[in-house]
Legacy VTK file of the C-alpha trace (Angstrom):
# vtk DataFile Version 3.0
C-alpha trace
ASCII
DATASET POLYDATA
POINTS 104 float
312.843 125.846 110.341
308.984 125.894 109.336
306.669 127.510 110.759
302.803 125.359 110.319
299.933 126.170 111.368
297.477 123.004 112.856
293.648 123.784 113.541
293.104 121.260 116.829
289.064 121.263 117.188
287.837 121.305 120.560
287.122 118.610 121.979
283.578 116.879 122.341
282.173 116.441 125.845
278.996 114.438 126.160
277.583 112.805 129.731
274.568 110.904 129.241
272.272 109.600 132.382
269.439 107.568 132.967
268.927 109.310 135.865
269.867 113.124 136.930
272.968 114.993 135.682
274.483 117.555 138.179
277.606 119.719 137.218
279.428 121.737 139.925
282.536 122.563 137.972
282.731 124.644 134.406
283.025 122.391 131.308
284.806 124.667 128.315
285.724 122.679 124.945
287.793 125.430 123.583
290.691 126.234 120.486
292.420 128.915 121.134
295.797 130.388 118.697
297.885 133.364 119.640
299.419 133.973 116.187
297.580 131.384 114.203
293.939 130.418 113.165
291.824 128.851 115.839
289.630 125.825 115.010
286.220 125.244 115.846
285.070 124.923 119.722
283.796 121.578 120.473
280.423 120.310 121.026
278.960 119.890 124.629
276.161 117.386 124.829
274.897 116.403 128.245
271.635 114.470 127.753
269.744 112.704 131.396
266.516 110.811 131.928
265.934 113.031 134.891
267.116 116.604 135.844
270.088 118.713 134.463
271.686 121.581 137.074
274.329 122.612 136.036
275.867 125.533 138.751
279.106 126.935 136.552
279.324 127.659 133.332
279.371 126.045 130.196
281.877 127.318 127.347
282.332 126.402 123.522
284.349 128.981 122.488
287.054 129.846 119.013
289.288 132.069 119.522
292.160 133.644 117.932
294.360 137.045 118.520
296.101 137.552 115.184
294.262 135.355 113.424
290.717 134.137 112.225
288.915 132.125 114.638
286.363 129.106 113.665
282.960 129.031 115.030
281.380 128.409 118.286
280.776 124.460 119.086
276.958 123.791 119.644
276.060 123.122 122.767
272.269 120.449 123.539
271.151 120.327 127.426
268.237 116.932 126.686
266.402 115.951 129.946
263.755 114.067 130.710
262.909 116.365 133.806
264.004 120.134 134.664
266.596 122.075 133.350
268.282 124.365 135.470
271.643 126.190 134.580
273.834 129.338 135.213
275.190 130.004 132.368
275.956 128.952 128.807
277.856 130.277 126.530
278.947 129.523 122.469
281.521 132.113 120.654
283.896 133.083 118.445
286.266 136.191 118.568
289.712 136.987 116.863
291.537 140.670 117.844
292.448 141.336 114.552
291.151 138.407 111.664
287.432 137.308 111.178
285.200 136.003 113.985
282.934 132.803 112.935
279.703 132.150 114.427
278.688 131.269 117.431
276.877 128.007 118.021
273.962 126.775 118.152
LINES 1 105
104 0 1 2 3 4 5 6 7 8 9 10 11 12 13 14 15 16 17 18 19 20 21 22 23 24 25 26 27 28 29 30 31 32 33 34 35 36 37 38 39 40 41 42 43 44 45 46 47 48 49 50 51 52 53 54 55 56 57 58 59 60 61 62 63 64 65 66 67 68 69 70 71 72 73 74 75 76 77 78 79 80 81 82 83 84 85 86 87 88 89 90 91 92 93 94 95 96 97 98 99 100 101 102 103
């Protein structure tokens, strides 16, 4: 048997509305690996003509325990009105390998 590692990026999350966007749950786009390298976290984009309100976490991460971690994904909020958020987090972490940059 051959042990192959495939880097899989977290999937992109894009929400667009002419009016308001209200997110009551967590938006999470991550790439996680235990023994191998992890891909990049996915991009999260919220674009609203009105307000953006998030009650929980917006998270894009790359995490590996024994391999290298990729970069955290970009998190972008663009609103014609107000933006109110609870927590925004883009990170990269590895217990024993190298970690990439957080998103921008």
